[in-house]
Structure formats: C-alpha cells, structure tokens
C-alpha positions, 0 to 999 in steps of 0.5 A: 467903036467900043467906048465906055461913058463915065460920070466924067466923060461921055461921047457919041458916034455916027455908027450904024446898026451894022457897026459901020460908020454912018454913010452921012458922017463927015470926018468927025465920026464921033465926039467925046466930052469930059468935065471935072471940078478943075481943068486938070480933072477933066483932062485926066478923065479925057485921057483915061477915056481915050486910052480905053477907046477901041476903034476897030477897022480901017478908020483913021483916027487921032486917038494916040496923038490926042493922048500924047497932046493931052500929056504935053506940058503946054496942054497941062499948063494951058499954054498950048496954042492951036 
C-alpha cells in the first residue's frame, strides 16, 4: 500500500514488515481520515488522497467506489443516506 499523508488527510494500515496485510487484520485493513475548515474542504482532501493511494496485489478494496461516492451530488450536498 502506497499512501502519502498530508496536513488535511492521514491514514494507517495493517501492513506487516514484508508488505503484506497483517495476519490479524479484518476486512478493514486501513483507515483514512480527512479534515478541513469546512465539510467541502475535507471531502476534497479525502478524494485527492483516495485518487493517489496505490494498493498493489490481489486485495479487494473500495477505493474507486469511494471516489465516485464522494463526487455524487447527494454526498456533496450532505443528503446521502447510508
């Protein structure tokens, strides 16, 4: 996993010394957090970080879907219901 933290976005991942997912990790092998002066700034920071993350190997992950979700009008307008 290649991830570059920034002032507005940071994360941590269950990756062992050999580069593989830690044997005790569950399906959530990492977490990414974003913040900003406004919700919109945080949303944009999260989208940028997700677009730049690189997950190598046969690990299924929702990165592409999350970027799409964050760009939806219902997410931008904060009317999304999960």
